[in-house]
Each structure stands twice: as C-alpha cells, then as structure tokens.
C-alpha positions as a printed NumPy array, in Angstrom:
array([[ 45.986, -11.528, -58.239],
       [ 42.182, -11.418, -58.691],
       [ 41.691,  -7.158, -58.786],
       [ 38.98 ,  -6.6  , -55.912],
       [ 36.597,  -3.744, -55.441],
       [ 34.293,  -3.212, -53.4  ],
       [ 30.744,  -1.425, -53.775],
       [ 29.857,   0.716, -51.443],
       [ 26.282,   1.093, -49.811],
       [ 25.149,   3.886, -52.046],
       [ 26.542,   1.732, -55.305],
       [ 29.888,   3.972, -54.791],
       [ 33.204,   1.212, -55.935],
       [ 36.032,   1.295, -54.895],
       [ 38.474,   0.2  , -56.804],
       [ 42.939,   0.096, -56.645],
       [ 42.516,   3.964, -57.339],
       [ 41.879,   4.443, -53.497],
       [ 44.634,   1.73 , -52.577],
       [ 47.14 ,   2.546, -49.751],
       [ 51.005,   3.866, -50.388],
       [ 51.559,   3.98 , -47.134],
       [ 51.742,   7.775, -46.869],
       [ 50.284,  10.095, -44.236],
       [ 47.124,  11.171, -45.892],
       [ 45.793,   7.508, -46.161],
       [ 44.752,   8.228, -42.733],
       [ 42.419,  10.57 , -43.284],
       [ 40.714,   9.216, -46.344],
       [ 36.943,   7.962, -45.667],
       [ 37.711,   4.809, -47.423],
       [ 40.833,   3.137, -47.899],
       [ 41.727,  -0.112, -50.324],
       [ 44.765,  -1.832, -48.632],
       [ 46.863,  -4.315, -51.321],
       [ 45.813,  -7.348, -49.526],
       [ 41.71 ,  -6.346, -50.528],
       [ 41.003,  -5.413, -47.548],
       [ 38.893,  -2.092, -47.276],
       [ 39.195,   0.503, -44.427],
       [ 36.64 ,   2.558, -43.194],
       [ 37.82 ,   5.622, -41.331],
       [ 35.761,   7.51 , -38.763],
       [ 32.672,   4.79 , -39.279],
       [ 29.325,   6.664, -38.452],
       [ 25.736,   5.656, -39.411],
       [ 26.026,   6.67 , -42.648],
       [ 28.586,   4.05 , -43.137],
       [ 25.525,   1.2  , -41.794],
       [ 24.229,  -0.418, -44.632],
       [ 25.597,  -3.529, -47.39 ],
       [ 29.225,  -3.739, -48.699],
       [ 29.522,  -6.347, -51.449],
       [ 33.679,  -7.433, -52.385],
       [ 34.459,  -8.321, -56.276],
       [ 37.171, -10.447, -56.896],
       [ 38.238, -10.827, -60.819],
       [ 40.6  , -11.746, -63.065],
       [ 40.692, -13.17 , -66.961],
       [ 39.172, -16.77 , -65.774],
       [ 36.548, -15.191, -63.88 ],
       [ 35.024, -13.572, -61.24 ],
       [ 33.783, -13.936, -57.499],
       [ 31.949, -11.591, -54.454],
       [ 31.475, -11.703, -51.284],
       [ 27.859,  -9.294, -49.334],
       [ 29.354,  -7.898, -45.667],
       [ 26.443,  -5.804, -44.042],
       [ 27.164,  -3.554, -41.25 ],
       [ 25.64 ,  -2.23 , -38.365],
       [ 26.36 ,   1.018, -36.985],
       [ 26.251,   1.006, -32.971],
       [ 26.304,   4.734, -31.587],
       [ 25.698,   4.729, -28.111],
       [ 24.812,   2.176, -25.339],
       [ 21.354,   2.464, -23.668],
       [ 21.11 ,   4.569, -21.432],
       [ 17.612,   5.288, -19.3  ],
       [ 15.944,   8.927, -19.445],
       [ 15.097,   8.758, -15.499],
       [ 18.371,   6.19 , -14.555],
       [ 17.336,   6.108, -10.616],
       [ 14.913,   3.537,  -9.399],
       [ 11.574,   4.96 ,  -8.541],
       [  8.065,   4.474,  -6.917],
       [  5.25 ,   4.284,  -7.957],
       [  1.734,   4.419,  -6.274],
       [ -2.277,   4.151,  -7.851],
       [ -5.397,   3.201,  -6.139],
       [ -7.169,   0.137,  -6.95 ],
       [ -9.694,  -0.348, -10.658],
       [ -6.795,   2.302, -11.586],
       [ -4.289,   2.074, -14.732],
       [ -0.889,   2.67 , -13.724],
       [  2.518,   3.693, -16.169],
       [  5.884,   2.605, -15.194],
       [  8.655,   4.914, -16.912],
       [ 11.345,   3.33 , -18.161],
       [ 12.1  ,   4.974, -21.208],
       [ 15.912,   4.487, -22.911],
       [ 18.103,   5.921, -25.814],
       [ 20.505,   4.463, -27.494],
       [ 21.659,   3.175, -31.239],
       [ 20.744,   1.275, -32.073],
       [ 17.075,   1.436, -30.376],
       [ 17.573,  -0.64 , -27.075],
       [ 15.095,  -3.303, -26.373],
       [ 12.726,  -3.225, -23.79 ],
       [ 12.637,  -6.05 , -21.179],
       [ 10.   ,  -6.012, -17.935],
       [ 10.135,  -8.503, -15.225],
       [  7.357,  -8.382, -12.606],
       [  7.458,  -9.601,  -9.656],
       [  6.535, -13.441, -10.872],
       [  9.064, -12.998, -12.81 ],
       [  6.704, -12.832, -15.983],
       [  9.169, -11.279, -18.683],
       [  7.729,  -8.985, -21.471],
       [ 10.339,  -8.529, -23.982],
       [ 10.446,  -6.745, -27.272],
       [  9.996,  -3.214, -29.803],
       [  7.601,  -0.816, -27.806],
       [  4.723,  -0.973, -28.762],
       [  3.521,  -3.843, -27.634],
       [  0.068,  -4.611, -26.236],
       [ -0.898,  -7.572, -24.057],
       [ -4.487,  -7.958, -22.576],
       [ -3.707,  -6.085, -18.964],
       [ -0.264,  -4.751, -20.296],
       [  1.004,  -2.218, -23.099],
       [  5.04 ,  -1.614, -23.667],
       [  4.988,   1.949, -24.477],
       [  6.584,   3.789, -27.579],
       [  9.064,   4.921, -25.226],
       [  9.54 ,   1.914, -23.088],
       [  7.057,   2.641, -20.458],
       [  4.728,  -0.396, -19.256],
       [  1.544,   0.264, -18.644],
       [ -0.984,  -1.585, -16.406],
       [ -4.729,  -1.286, -16.604],
       [ -7.453,  -2.064, -13.8  ],
       [ -4.853,  -2.594, -11.607],
       [ -5.302,  -4.633,  -8.2  ],
       [ -3.375,  -4.976,  -5.046],
       [ -1.81 ,  -8.367,  -6.829],
       [ -0.469,  -6.324,  -8.402],
       [  1.906,  -4.493,  -5.804],
       [  5.421,  -5.926,  -6.365],
       [  9.383,  -5.169,  -7.63 ],
       [  9.301,  -4.311, -11.469],
       [ 12.624,  -4.607, -13.345],
       [ 13.534,  -2.453, -16.644],
       [ 16.083,  -3.281, -18.01 ],
       [ 16.805,  -1.693, -22.132],
       [ 19.443,  -3.509, -23.952],
       [ 21.386,  -3.375, -27.709],
       [ 24.464,  -4.785, -29.023],
       [ 26.587,  -2.945, -26.631],
       [ 24.975,  -2.817, -23.535],
       [ 22.84 ,  -3.778, -21.258],
       [ 21.131,  -1.696, -18.67 ],
       [ 18.611,  -2.248, -15.572],
       [ 16.573,  -0.068, -13.163],
       [ 14.16 ,  -1.045, -10.283],
       [ 10.095,   0.613, -10.247],
       [  8.373,  -0.253,  -6.473],
       [  4.719,  -0.604,  -7.558],
       [  2.034,  -0.648,  -5.48 ],
       [ -1.26 ,  -0.375,  -6.029],
       [ -3.702,   1.154,  -2.595],
       [ -7.05 ,   1.383,  -1.697],
       [ -9.114,   3.83 ,   0.582],
       [ -9.212,   2.737,   4.127],
       [-12.454,  -0.104,   5.653],
       [-12.826,   0.124,   9.348],
       [-14.295,  -3.011,  10.164],
       [-15.113,  -2.377,  13.787],
       [-17.891,  -1.488,  15.43 ],
       [-19.673,  -0.036,  18.359],
       [-22.14 ,  -1.763,  19.708],
       [-24.222,   1.53 ,  21.103],
       [-22.754,   3.794,  23.8  ],
       [-19.32 ,   2.459,  25.316],
       [-19.253,   3.451,  29.523],
       [-16.017,   3.616,  31.452],
       [-15.265,   3.877,  34.925],
       [-13.746,   6.55 ,  36.512],
       [-10.277,   5.147,  37.458],
       [-10.204,   2.139,  35.407],
       [ -8.746,   1.529,  31.78 ],
       [-10.954,   2.47 ,  28.297],
       [-10.248,   0.772,  24.765],
       [-11.927,   2.328,  22.464],
       [-10.69 ,  -0.415,  18.541],
       [-10.341,   0.61 ,  15.991],
       [ -9.486,  -2.617,  13.537],
       [ -8.86 ,  -1.411,   9.901],
       [ -7.92 ,  -3.683,   6.995],
       [ -6.276,  -0.585,   4.793],
       [ -2.522,  -1.002,   3.615],
       [ -0.625,   0.905,   5.914],
       [ -3.306,   3.31 ,   7.427],
       [ -2.196,   6.053,  10.04 ],
       [ -4.729,   6.085,  12.492],
       [ -5.192,   8.771,  14.73 ],
       [ -8.298,   9.359,  17.48 ],
       [ -9.878,  12.787,  18.242],
       [-11.642,  13.581,  21.223],
       [-14.819,  15.708,  20.845],
       [-13.37 ,  18.771,  21.69 ],
       [-11.077,  17.937,  18.685],
       [ -7.443,  18.027,  20.158],
       [ -6.1  ,  14.562,  20.075],
       [ -6.785,  11.86 ,  22.589],
       [ -3.745,  10.988,  25.386],
       [ -6.257,  10.256,  28.294],
       [-10.471,   9.903,  28.555],
       [-11.431,  11.976,  31.173],
       [-14.57 ,  13.097,  29.426],
       [-18.04 ,  11.987,  27.814],
       [-18.767,  12.694,  23.538],
       [-18.069,  11.291,  20.375],
       [-14.604,  10.071,  19.534],
       [-13.192,  10.104,  16.12 ],
       [-11.062,   7.773,  14.632],
       [ -9.361,   8.282,  11.435],
       [ -7.534,   5.916,   8.85 ],
       [ -6.005,   7.435,   6.248],
       [ -3.543,   6.035,   2.652],
       [ -3.059,   7.739,  -0.401],
       [ -6.315,   6.032,  -1.43 ],
       [ -8.671,   7.932,   1.048],
       [-10.323,   8.273,   4.447],
       [-12.072,   6.008,   6.846],
       [-13.926,   7.533,   9.529],
       [-15.296,   5.741,  13.193],
       [-17.03 ,   8.006,  15.76 ],
       [-17.481,   6.349,  19.251],
       [-20.029,   7.418,  21.786],
       [-18.814,   7.365,  25.225],
       [-20.324,   8.09 ,  28.385],
       [-18.156,   8.362,  31.295],
       [-19.269,   7.023,  34.586],
       [-17.644,   9.108,  37.355],
       [-18.124,   6.517,  39.458],
       [-19.291,   3.213,  40.471],
       [-22.824,   3.192,  42.879],
       [-21.991,   3.732,  46.372],
       [-24.535,   2.84 ,  49.056],
       [-24.484,   6.085,  51.584],
       [-26.583,   5.953,  53.996],
       [-28.84 ,   2.16 ,  54.694],
       [-30.684,   0.688,  58.09 ],
       [-28.202,  -0.752,  61.427],
       [-27.168,  -4.007,  61.02 ],
       [-30.531,  -5.659,  63.233],
       [-33.497,  -3.76 ,  62.918],
       [-36.219,  -5.319,  65.883],
       [-40.054,  -4.981,  64.612],
       [-43.536,  -6.148,  65.917],
       [-45.335,  -8.623,  63.775],
       [-47.826,  -7.315,  62.171],
       [-46.393,  -3.742,  62.59 ],
       [-44.498,  -2.379,  59.349],
       [-41.244,  -1.443,  59.673],
       [-39.249,   0.742,  57.056],
       [-35.287,   0.173,  55.554],
       [-33.704,   2.855,  54.364],
       [-30.932,   3.155,  51.62 ],
       [-29.512,   5.04 ,  49.643],
       [-27.017,   5.612,  47.176],
       [-25.052,   7.258,  44.258],
       [-23.121,   7.453,  41.45 ],
       [-23.425,   8.866,  38.462],
       [-25.287,   8.14 ,  36.202],
       [-28.181,   7.055,  38.581],
       [-27.55 ,   3.793,  40.367],
       [-31.061,   2.012,  40.38 ],
       [-31.665,   0.475,  43.856],
       [-33.221,  -2.712,  44.862],
       [-34.542,  -5.071,  47.744],
       [-34.739,  -8.814,  47.931],
       [-35.983, -10.402,  50.319],
       [-34.537, -13.973,  51.849],
       [-37.498, -15.644,  52.884],
       [-40.466, -16.666,  51.095],
       [-43.371, -15.485,  54.859],
       [-42.018, -11.784,  53.999],
       [-44.366,  -9.389,  52.057],
       [-41.641,  -6.608,  50.42 ],
       [-43.244,  -2.656,  49.52 ],
       [-41.257,  -0.679,  47.319],
       [-41.576,   3.419,  47.398],
       [-39.876,   4.055,  43.48 ],
       [-40.148,   7.564,  44.829],
       [-37.423,   7.975,  47.466],
       [-36.199,   4.13 ,  47.498],
       [-37.126,   2.903,  51.243],
       [-38.941,   0.016,  51.334],
       [-41.403,  -1.587,  53.888],
       [-40.881,  -4.821,  55.563],
       [-43.678,  -7.043,  56.999],
       [-42.773,  -9.819,  58.678],
       [-46.398, -12.977,  58.703],
       [-43.629, -15.728,  59.94 ],
       [-41.939, -15.425,  63.448],
       [-39.072, -15.852,  63.079],
       [-35.554, -13.984,  62.345],
       [-34.997, -12.516,  58.608],
       [-31.757, -11.212,  56.914],
       [-32.219,  -8.062,  54.391],
       [-29.728,  -6.8  ,  52.511],
       [-27.053,  -6.795,  55.655],
       [-29.784,  -5.723,  57.521],
       [-31.181,  -8.471,  60.43 ],
       [-34.843,  -7.744,  60.883],
       [-36.027,  -9.384,  64.359],
       [-39.247,  -9.426,  65.372],
       [-40.569,  -9.275,  69.205]])
C-alpha cells in the first residue's frame, strides 16, 4: 500500500501520524487522515479555503492530486428584503437599492422592464447604467420610458434571492386647455370649466375666487385649476362672468299700432338682463325709414307707403 499524505494550503503536511484510530478524540481533531487516504476536516471555516494536494508514494514511485476547497459560509441575504417603490423626476439620476451580503459575495443581477439583464460583479458601468459596489443600480438621465418593474437578484453557490423595485419617472404636469377670453355663464344653466393635463397621475382641484374649493358656480371671478404631482404643480386661471338671467323685454308696444301717413310713430322697447342687453330694431319692409334713439332705446318709424308693415311683434297700420 502506498503511503498517503496531504499538503494543506499553508504548506503543512498531514501524514499517517494524524491517522484516525477510532477513538472519541478523533472527532475533535481539525484534520484527520483515515487509513483509506481520506482527509477529514472538522468544522470547516474560511481559514480552510484553498488548494489541497494529495501525495501517494511507494517504492516504485509517487503521484499527486490537487483539490481546491471553496468554503461557503452564508446564503445571500438582502439588507432590505422588502419590495420598494422609487420615484424620480425626468432627467435626474435614480438609484435603485439592492445591496446583499453572503459568503462568497453574491453576484447581483438586475432585470429591466424590457427584460434586459445586467449581471456581474459590482462596479459594472454602461452608457446609462452603473452597478455599484454595494449592488445598487444607478440610471442616469431618467426618462418616462424607464418607468416599470425592476427585478434584483443576488446569488452565490448556495442560494438565490430576488426582490421587486417599482420605478416611476414623473414630470411636472402641463395644462393643455387654455380659455379663450372670459367665460360667460347663465344663471340656472350648467357651466363647464375644462382643465386637461398631460402629467402622470396629477391630482386636480379647483379653487373659487374666495379661496374655497369649488362645488357650484354662483359667482364671478377667476377660478384656479391646480394640477399637482410629486414632480411639481401647474396652475390655470379661468376668468368667469356669471349672467344673472338672459335678456327679457319688460315693456314694448302693443300688438297693433296705427299711424297716419307722414306722421312719425314712436315704438317703445324696454329690456333688462345682466349684463345689460343690446336692443336692435329691424324693419321688415324696404319702404320704411327708421330713426333709432340710442339713449332710451326708442324707435321712430316713418311709413312711406300705403301698406301695412310689421315691426317685431307689433303691427303698424296706416289709415
């Protein structure tokens, strides 16, 4: 039988002097060499990691064999094992945390929403991405297209773990609708003030001229729309004039008015409304001359023919 011995990583030689004899003390020895050439390592730790060499020798010659031992002391574990949500603004650098410990040091793997994978030892750096020494994943010049679910994994020889990071890139809201001048409303009728935005999930609120939240439009003034999210705020001011009621004629001529040819006739027309309505008279015939008094809104009608003419709802007759 050849004589067996083992060379340890530190150069120490374990030979037959450390062979096991079957006593209880053998199990407490750090290294034990059995009769069949097996080297027993008790309570393996990081100090036992390295290259071991087995030597076999007899009168006819000798041979050797190399064995490398890697000692794994811990499965990967995240420093923060919970899923996370990260929010940043357009154009900023975002850092997604995924630091992990383990023995040996785990390999970090990031999977982007488009299924692109970044893996390797910490320190990897690309055009827009950087894998930090602590496993964090940095993105430069973030854009809306970067929004999505990112998966981080840590693995070594004895374990694999994974977590989810929800990444959201937001931008300040922009209000698309702009009023064309002053908005007019009529009492008793619905009035719609539009505030359309292109922001990502903004909260929209309206404030009345008095400063309180708008519920029913019943007053004139500037109504303010605010679109707000984590990236900022956009404000739109809409001027509103409320018309208390539409124009209404309160005093007018009788249904039939009789006049004498060549003699002026006065037709009165009184109307109110807010704002004050404009009053216009329209002669129906071409042979009627009309003089309009802008101060009292009265109208003077002169009949030039011999036929009946109608002015508004009044009939003007000549006899």
